[in-house]
N, C-alpha and C positions, 0 to 999 in steps of 0.2 A: 141530730136527725142522721142518719148512716143514710151514704149515699148514696144505697139500700133500697133500703123507705121513701124521699125525695119526690115529690112534685116536679116532671119534664119540666124543662122553665123556655119548651115553644102549649103552646097551646091548640092551634089551629087543625085539623087533622094531619094534610099538609108536612105542616111544620113535627106534626110528632113518625108523621111514617118519613119524612125525614133521618129524622134525631136515627129510631129506632134502625135503620140501616143503617145512617156509620159507626152505633154499637156494632154489627154487622161484623162490617169492612175492617175498619178497624180489630178486631180476631181474626179475620181473617190472612191472619199469613204469610208468608212460604213456607215461616216451618210448621205448620199445619193443614200449609191446600197439597206441598210437597211441589208450588209452582206461585210465580211472585202474581195477584188480582189484574194489573196492567195484561199478564200472559193469558189473565182464563178468558178476558174480555177476549182480547186478540183472537184465542181458539173456536167462540163460540161463531163471530162470524166467522172465522171461515170456513167449519160441519158444515154452516146452519145456510155456508155458498157456494158452497164444492172451494169453489179457486175464489179469489180477489185481486186485484191490481196491486199492486206495490204501496202504489200515489192514493187510491178508492179504500185502501183500510188505516192510511195514514188519518185521511181527513173522515175518515169514518172515527178514530180514536179521536177524533180531537189531536194528534203529537204530529209537531212539523217533523219535517222530511227525514233531519240527524235523529231525532228519539223513536221516529220509527222505524228508522235505519236499526238503527242501537236495539231496539224489544226484535228482531227478527234476528239479528246475528247471532242473543245469545235462544231467542228458540230453531235455529237451525245450530246452532253447537249442541245443543238436545235428539238433538235429530227431531221436534216436534214438525218440526214447516222442511217444503221447502222451495228456493226462488224456480223459475222454471224466467226463459226467455220468452218474450209476448209473443206466435211466428205474425202476428200478425202485423206488429216493430218492438222490433230489435229490441228499443231503444228502452223497455218496458219493461218492471218485469208479475209473475202470474204466482202467488201463493199462493199453496197448498197445506194442505193441518197432511201428518201422515198418520203411518196406523199409528205410531206414539204418539203423537201431540190426542188424535182420538181416546189413546189413553191416560195418558196423560185427562186430560176434558175433565173423562169421568175420574176421574180418579177422585182433583175435585169439587167435582160438583158435587160428587153428596160430601167432603168433609166441608158443605159448603151449609147443607141440608140439616147434618149436621151440630153444625153452628147456629143453626139459626132456627130448631132446636131445641139449642141448648135457654135460647133468649129468649123463646119464645115458652119456657118455660112458666110460667106466669098463670097461662092457661092450658085448660083438659084437653084433650082432641078434640071433640066438638066444640067447644072453641077456636081453637089453631082452625078445624076445617071451615065453620062462618068465618071466617075472618078472609080464610084462601078464596070463601064463596068471596063474600065482601066488595072482595079487590080482582076477580073473575069478571065481576060486573062493570065495578066503575070501570071495568079497563077497558068493556061493552062497547062496539065504535070506535076504540081509538085502534093505531098500528099499533102493538107491543111489539111489532119484527123491528118496524121503522130501522131502530137504531143498531142495530145484528144487522143491514144489512147496505153492506158493500154501494156503493157506486150509486 
């Protein structure tokens, strides 16, 4: 039996969603997206919040301060973010997404949608819409943005 026809290893709904998620994100390489996945997530957080304290961004991403600095250095070198001193506390930095960052994020999100289409290619358009509707309904009452909020 080839891997394309094998039964998934996990049988629970959440396990299957997790496996599907891993399949997509394993394919979501920097070569495909144009940016690293961690950069995409950071940019999503910044665009959703307009800006974010550097410390809060690191906490939201669940990375230690050193790794947050490395991530921001890389984003800054590409012109995707700017770090500004917090006028209320000069020891802190506010991270702001730039127009180039928004453009890179939009391109990466489009590529991620294409990957999703490839991974879900065994479903026809109506089934994909039904799956999305069911997931939206399952999320009803949940806070889907909590993972993308600073502070």
